[in-house]
N, C-alpha and C positions, 0 to 999 in steps of 0.2 A: 561742749560746743561753744559755750560762752567765752572760754579762753581764746578760741580761734577767732570769734567775733571781735573781741577786744584787741587782739594782736593785729588783725587786718585793719580794723577801724582806726587804731592809733596811728599806724603807718600811713593809712590813707588820709587821715586828718592832717598829718604833717605835710604830705604831698600837696593836698589842696591848699593849705595855707601858703606854702611856697609858690604854688600856682597863682595865688592872688597877688603875690609880690611881682611875679612875671607879668600878670595882666595889668597891674597898675602901671608898670613901665611901658607896656604896649599902648595903653590908653594915653599916657603922657607923650609918647613918641609919635603915635599915628592917629589917635583919636578914632573917629568913625569915617576917615577918608578912604580914597580908592586903594591905597597900599594896604590898609588894614583889611578892607573887604577882600582883596586878592589873597592875602595871606590866610585869612580865616577859611576861605574855600580850599586853598592848598592844604591846609592842616586838617580839614574835615574829612577828605577822602581816605587817607591812610588811617586816620583815627576811627573812622567808621568800621574798618576791618579790625582794628584793635578791640573795639568794644564788642563787635560781633563774635570774634574768636576768643579774646581774653575773658570776657564777661558773659558770653552767650553760647553760641553754637558749639564751639570746640569743648569748653568745659562741660557742657550738657552731655556731650557724647563720650568724651575721653575719660573724665574723672570717674564716673560709675564703673566703666569697664576696667580701668586701671586699678581702682580700689578693690573691685571684685576679684581680679586676678591676684592681687597682692595678698588678699585674705585667703583665697582658695588654693592657689598654686605656688605662692611664695614670690620672692623677689626676682628670680631668674625669668619667670614667665612675664611678669609685669615689665621688667627691663627690656625683654625682647619686643613686647608690644609697643613700648615707647620708641624704641629704635626704629621699628618699621614705620611708625607714624612720622618720625623725623624725615625718613627717606621720601615718603610720599608727599609730605607737605613742602619740603624743600624743592622738589621737582615742579609741582603744580604752581606753587606761589612764585617761584622764580620765573616760570613761564608767564604767569599773570603780570609780574612786574615788568618784564621786557615788553610785552604787548601794550601795557599801559603807557610806558614811556613813548612808544611809537605812535600810539593813537590818542595821546593826551588831549589834543584839541577837540576831538569828537567826544571824549569823556566829559569834558567841561561844558560842552554844549548841552549835555544831558543834566549835569549836576548844577550848573549855574547858567541857564539859558539867557537870563537877562543881561549877563556880562557881554554877550556877543554884540550887543547894540553899541558898546563903547570899545572900539578896537584896542586902544592902549591898555585899558583895564583888563580886557580879555587876554592880551598877549602877556601881561605881567602875571596873571593868574596861571597861565600855561607854564611859564618859566618856573614859577615858585612851586607848582605842583610836581613838576618833573624833578625838582630837587628833593622834595619831601617824600615822593612815592616809594623809594626803596625802604622806607620805614615800614611799609606793609609787610614785606618779607621778614624783616628783622623782628618786628614786634609779634608777629604770628608765631614764629619759632620760639620767641620768649614766652608766649602764652602756653605753648606746649610744655616747656620746662616748668612754668608755674603750675600747670596741671599735675605734673609729676610730684612737685614739692607739696602741693595741696593734698594729693592722694596719700602722701606720707605724713600728713598732719604737720608739715613744716611750713607755716604760713608767712614767717617774717620776711624772708628774702624776696618772695614774690610781691608782697605788699610794699616793700621798701623800694623796689626797682623804679617805680614812677618818679621818685624823688630825683633821679638822674635826669629825667626828661625836663623837669622844671629848672633844675640847677644849670644844666647845659644851655637851655634856652635863655636864661638870664645872662649867663656869661657870654653867649654868642651875641646877644643884643648889645651888651656893653663894650665888647672887645672887637667884634667884626664889623659893626655898623660903619665906622669910618673908612673901611676898606672895600665895601661892596656898594652897589648902586643905591639900595634902599634898606631900611630896617627890616623890610619883609624878606629880603635875601638872607640877611643875617639869621633871622628866626628860622627860615626854611632849612638852612644848613645845620642849625642847632637841633632840629627835629631828627634828621638822619644820623647825626653824630650820636645823639642820645640813644638811638636804637641799637647801635653797635655796643655801647657801654652797658645797656640793660641786658642784652643777650649775653655778654661776657660775664656779668655779675651772676646771672642765673645759672650759667654753665658751671661756674665755680661752686655755687651752692649745691647743685645736683651732684657734682663730683664728691663734695664733702659729705653728702648724705649717703654715699656708698653706692650710687647708681652710675654705671658706666655706659654712656651713650655715645653713638657716633652717627655719621651720615652714610647710610648704606645705599646701594642701588635701589631705586623705588620698585616695590613689588606689591601687587594687589592681592595680598593673602586674604583668606576668608575673614579674618578679624579686621583687616583694613577695609574690606568691602562693607562690613557691618558698621564700622566707624563712619565711613563716608555717607552711608545711607542714613545714619542717625544725624549726622551733621547737616545734611541737606535741608530737612524740615526745620532743624534747630536754628538755621540762619534767620528764619522768619519767626519761629516760635519764641526763642529766647531773646532774639534781637529786635523784637517788634518796636521797642522804645527807640532804639538807634535808627532803625529804618524810618520810623515816623519823623525823627529829627532830620533825616536826610531829605524827606519831603518838605520839611520846613525851610531848609536851605534853598531848595529849588524854587519854592514859592517866594521866599524873601528876595531872591535875585531878580524877581520880576517887579518888586516894589521899589520905591524911590531909593536913590543912592544912600548908602549908610545903613540900610536896614539890616544887612547881614551882620555888620559890626554891632549894632544895637542888640540884636538877638544873641550874639556871641557873649557879650558882657553879662547879659541877664542869665544866660545858660550857665556861665561859669559860677555864678553865685549859688544857684539852686543845685548845681552839681556837688557843692560841698556836703550838704546833708545826704544827698542821693548817693554819692560815692562812699562817704564815711559809713552810713548805715546800710544802704541797699547792697552795695558790693560786698561789704564785710559779712552781712548776714547770709547773702546768697552763696558766697565762697565757702563759708564755714558749714552751712547746713547741708550742702550737697553730699560730701563724703560721709557725713553722719547718717543721713537718710539712706544713702546707698547701702551702707553697712547694715543698718537695721532691717531694710527690706530684704536684702540677701540672706540675712540671718533669720527671717521669719518672725521678726519682732514687730508685729502690726501695731500693737498698743503703744509701744515705745515710739514708733514713727509718728503716730497721731499726736502723742504728747510733745514730741520735738517740734512738730509743725505749730501746735498751739502756742508753745513758749516763744517760738520765733516770731509769730504774728504779734503776740503781746509786746515783745521787746521792740519790734519795728514800729508799732503804732504808738507806743509810749514816747518814742522820740520824734516821729514824723508828724504827728498831728500838731503839736505845738510849734514845730519848726515851720510847717506850711503856713500856719496862721501868722506867725511872726514875720515871715518873708512877705506875705501879702499885705499886712498892715504897715510895715515899716520899710517897704521897698525903696521909697524915694531917698530917705536919709542913708540907707545902706549903700545905694549906688553912688550917691554924691560923696560920701565919706571915702569909699573905696577907690573910686576912679576920678573924682573931681579935681583934676589938675592938668596942666599943659593943654593939649589939644582937645581934651574931653571937657566940654562945657556943662553948665548947670542944665541947659536945655537938653543936652544929650542924656544927662542923668535922669531927668523926668521921663523921657521917652523910654529909656531902658528899664526904669522902674515899673512902668506900665506892663512891659513884657514880662518882667520878673514876677509880678503879681499873678499874671496868667499862668506862668509855669508853676508857681507855688501851689495853685489849686490842685494840680495833679501829683504833687510830691508823694503823698501817702500811697497813691495808686502805683507810682513807679516803683516804690520800695516793696509793696505787696507783690508785685510781679517777680521781684528777686526772691521772694519767699515761696510763692506758689508754684512757679515754673519748675524748680528743683524737685517738687513732689511728684511731678510727672517723669522727669528725667531719671530720677532714682529708680523708677520702675521700668526704664527702657522705653517709655512712651514719649516720642517726639511728635507723633501724628496729631494728637489733640492740641498742643500749643500752636502747631503750624496752622491748623484750621482756624483757630481763634485769631492768630496773628494776621492771617490773610484778610479776615473780615475787618480787623482793626485797621490795617493799612488802607483798605478801601474807604472805611469811615473817616479816617484822618484826612485822606485826600479830598473827600467830598466836603468835609468841614473847612479845610483850608481854602478851597475854591469859593465856598459860600461866605467865608468871613474875611478874606483878604481885602476886599474892596471896602466894606463898611468899617472894619476895625483896623485896617492897614497892618502896622507892625505888631499889633496885639493878636491878630488873627491866627498866625501859625502857632504860637505857644498855647493859645487857648484851645485850638483844635487838637493839639497833641495831648493836652491834659484831659480833655473829654474822652479822647480815644483810649488813653491809658486806663481811665476808670472803667470803660466798657471792657477792656481786655482783662483787667483784674477781677471784675465781677463775674465775667463769663468763666474764667478758670476756677474761681472759688465755687461756683454753682456746680461745675462738672466734678470737681474733687469731692464735693459733698454728696452728690448723687452716687458716686462710686464707693462711698464710705471711707475715703482717705482723709477727709476733713470733717471731724466731729468736734465742734466748738465745746469746750468744757466749761464748767461753772465759773472757774477763775477768770477765763477770758471774757465770758459774757458779763461778769460782774465788774471787771476793771475797765473795759474799754469805754462804756458810757461815762464813767467817772473821770477818765483821762480827758474825754471831750469837754466835760464841765470845767475841769482844771485849766485846760487850754483856753476856754472862753474867758475865764477869770484873768488869765495872762493877757489875752487880747484886749480886754477892757483896760487893763493897766497900761499897756503900750499906747493905746489910743488916747488915754487921758494925759500922759506925760510927754508924748512925742511932740505935740505942738509947742509947748513952752521951751523944750530943750532945743528945738530947731526953728525958733521963731525967725531967725535971720539966715538966709541962704549964704550970706557973705561972711559967716563965721570964719575966724582964722583956722587954718588947717589943724593945728594942735587941739583947739577947742572942739572942733568937729569930732575928733577921735574920742575926746573925753565925754562928749555928749552921747556918742554911740555906745561907748562902754557903759555909761550910766543907764541907757535905755535897755541894753542887753541884760545887764545885771538885774535891773528892776523886773523885767519880764521873767527871767529865770527864777528869781526869788518868789514871785507871785505864783508861778506854775508849781514850784516845789511845795510851797505852803498849802496851796489849794489841793494839790494832788494828795499830799499826805493827810490833810484833814478829811477829804472825801473818801479816802481809801482806794484811790486809783493805783497807788503803789506804796511801798514801804521803804523809804530811803535809808532808814537806819539798818535794815537787815539786808538790803539788796546786794551791795557790792561784796562785803566780806563773805557772806554765806555762799554766794555763787562762785566766787573765786576759789573758795576752799573746796567746794564740791567738784568744780571743773578740774582742779589740780589732781584729784584722785582718779580721773578717767584715764585708763591705759590705752595706748595706741593700738590699732588693729593688728599690728605684727605680733602683739603679745596675746592676741586671741580675745580681747575684751570687746563686747558689743554694747553693753548697757550704758546709757548716757544719763548724766545727772539732769533732773528737771530744771528748767529755767524759771523758777518762781521763788 
């Protein structure tokens, strides 16, 4: 399992870092002005579907069934199942894309109601969203191909595909901007072009994996009906975090101009650890748990869940604390240039600190939800997800006036903790989550080590960033020194307290993971992650 986590995590980290380069350029070109606001809304709608399907509902329903068919009936049955899914998804998502293009103004009244009060801004948002909207169909089909590859334990291509999104966006911004009305138009075209390239990359990877897929006439076979039934609740269950963020956009559009952009830049920073850790762990754990559950290995499934929780908390607790404490220098160093002022950095940093409070919860959701999906249970996460959505909306409405731009991210963080805790309690009651001695021993020590790191950051941050007008190069040096100091403090404290063993962690895990055979060979036992 760890090998899959590292593969997905490394490619995701590369994509996120390239995404930072893209966002730095966007901040320099557009800052937090109306063009930036319009593009971020245009980008949010298709990407909401990407996260729901690619990281949520589709994987939750498709991967366990595909993995089960692959193990029980072989490749021909799994291949037929994937082909049927392509036919159904192409038809319905194509129809949804056409309807969206026609009724785009009405869609944006729902997604960004505050924009309707500024006609020029609303019209620009409609135009840009019509350009980006075909990405919905392209990326959801790409998610299906990613699910096939993940079910085959081939994680690299699916994890690498988002690199194309960021690469094409950067090239579009640099090359197309002089030839289109605004930088927002260039970015919007880059989104759709990247969807075509991602789909092509994954189609080639699936073909090389020996799976022959095509687009058949859509037919609602019994397996397709089961897939759709499981996807329906999964849209809320696995996608609760994304739906909560959609609520944030709706509320942000009602706040002063520039709020959508402020939240976008903050979200991009906290998405680095969330994507690198959360998506990697969630992607790798689902096929492993599915295989163990199907094979009747209850004890192995419990151990897999414990090790995934341990690994997730080992990384997210210090990351959350570091983002909360050092939010302002991070935002200023990353985006402080061109149209993005120091005042913008301060406001975005406040939103980032609020998002950071929920980071461990966001990642825990990526670990806990697959424990239900592997057992074919999408009903429980959907019930909790619906309650979470209601709570998030209520918190947003309560906090938007007193806290303004900090209200939406804080509401989402609190709702994420409610969601994660509720899922953990339900898993524990059913006997699927039994925390072992190693997890109970190490997590408190990880918290103490993170506290030592936080104290170190708070102590040296002031002297390092005493002057906001530091030259750009010196800002990067100061941030590097801050990150290095915090990392060393966490590593030393964690090693001394027994929160983890850095000397044994990587070599032993990699060695054990390398001995795990893929499901096609009939192996089901996983090496423990400790």
